[in-house]
N, C-alpha and C positions, 0 to 999 in steps of 0.2 A: 144102235147110236155107239160107238166103242167109248168107254169111259179113259180119259187122261189124269196122270198123277199130279196130283198141286203140284205148282210151281213149275211144271214143266213149258217151255213153248212148242206153239204148232209148227210145224217143219217150214211151211212158206215165209214166217219170220224171221227163221235162223239165219243171220248173215245180213240181215236188211240194216243198214247201215242206220236209218230211219228210228228201225224199232230200238235199237244196240243206245243210239244215244239217245232216246227216252228212258232207258230201264238206267244208262248210267246217271241219267237227270233227276231219276226218284231213289237213288241210291245217295246222289251227294244233297239232295236237298235233306232227305231225312238225316243225311251227318249233321250237314249245317242246322237244321232246328232243333238239333240232340245237343250240339253243342253253345248254342245260342240259349237254350232251353238251361243248362246246366252252369253255365260259365258267363253269361251275356247281360246278366244282372236287370235283366227287364227288355234288355236292346234287342231288335232283331237285325238281320242280314242288311235292310234295308236302312236303319239306322247308321251301319260298320259304312255302308258307300258313301251314305253323304258325307259323315265323317271324314271318309279318307279322300274323298271330292274336294271337302274344305280346305283340307289341310295342304290337298296338292296345286290344286286352282286358286288358293286364295278366297278371301271376298264374295260372294254371288248374291244375286237375284232369286227367290225364291222361283222364280218361272226360268230360270236359266239353269239353277242345279237340278230341274225336274227334266229338262230338254236334256240337259249333258248327262243325266245317271241314268233316263229312260225311266222315273220313276213318275208315276200320272202326280198331275200336279195337284189333287186333290189329297193325296198319300203323302206329299212332300209335306202341305201344310200339316197334316197331323203329326207326321214323323217329329219334324222343326220342333211342335208344340212341346213333345214329349223331352226332346233334346236338351229344351229351351228351361223345363222345369226342371229340368238335374244340371242345369249350367253348364251343359257342353257347349252350347250354340249360345251367341248372344243374335238377335235381332234388333235393326234401328232402321227408324226412316231412310230412306236414299233422300242428301238435301235434292237430287235435280229433280226427282221425281217422287212428289209426297207421297203415292198411294203406292210404293213400290218399298219394300221392306230388303235390305242386303242382310245377309245371314253372313255371321265369325265363327269359325270354333274358337274357344275358349283353348287356355292353356289348360284345364281339367279333361277338355274333350280330347286333346292333342295324348294328354296322357291315360286318358280311355284308350282311345285310338290304341295305341302302342298295345295296352292290355288286350283288346282283342285281337290286332296282330297275331299274338301268343295262339290264343285260341283258333284263328284260325290256319295257321301255320299246323297245329295239331291236326286239325280237321282234313289237309289236305296231306300230311302225313299216313292218314288213315284211308283215305281214298285211292291215293295212288302206290297203298303198299304192296299190291299183287304186279307191281312192276319194277324193270329194276331202273336206275339212275338215266341210263341211256334210252330206254321206251319211255320214260317220264317225260322225257326233254324232245323226244319224236311226237310225243302224245299232246304236249304243249300245244310245238310247231303246228301240226298238223289242224287240231281244232281251232287254232288263229287262225289261220289258213278259212276255216269252213264259218268261221264268226264274220269274218270278213270279208266273206263273196259278195256282192250285190245281186240282187236278187235278178 
């Protein structure tokens, strides 16, 4: 059986979109993980996603946050507990449904979100560095088309 160099891709995988997207995902995920590890102050990308959703869409129930952000319900609860413990969000009982919590981003949460925006901007720059500005725009347009496609 022939030996292959480490890190090489078998010929039948080269040029396959699904393979390339999975490799790009691994690279972007690694950059995000390292960026949040270094500059996130104990937060992760899902915390950022929740803060961004609350800042953009306003107060929401935990269940709605999970549905709208694509984060599992139990993970939303744990993430919000973390965010609440460091005063980035507040949870309060919904007056209309006592068993439901409404989550609101705090002023400190908005400030932290803006700091994390800078971290994410740096990660985006590093990830897209091999592309020209025109290629970056085209890449984002194409990825958006793929992710918006209905199965």
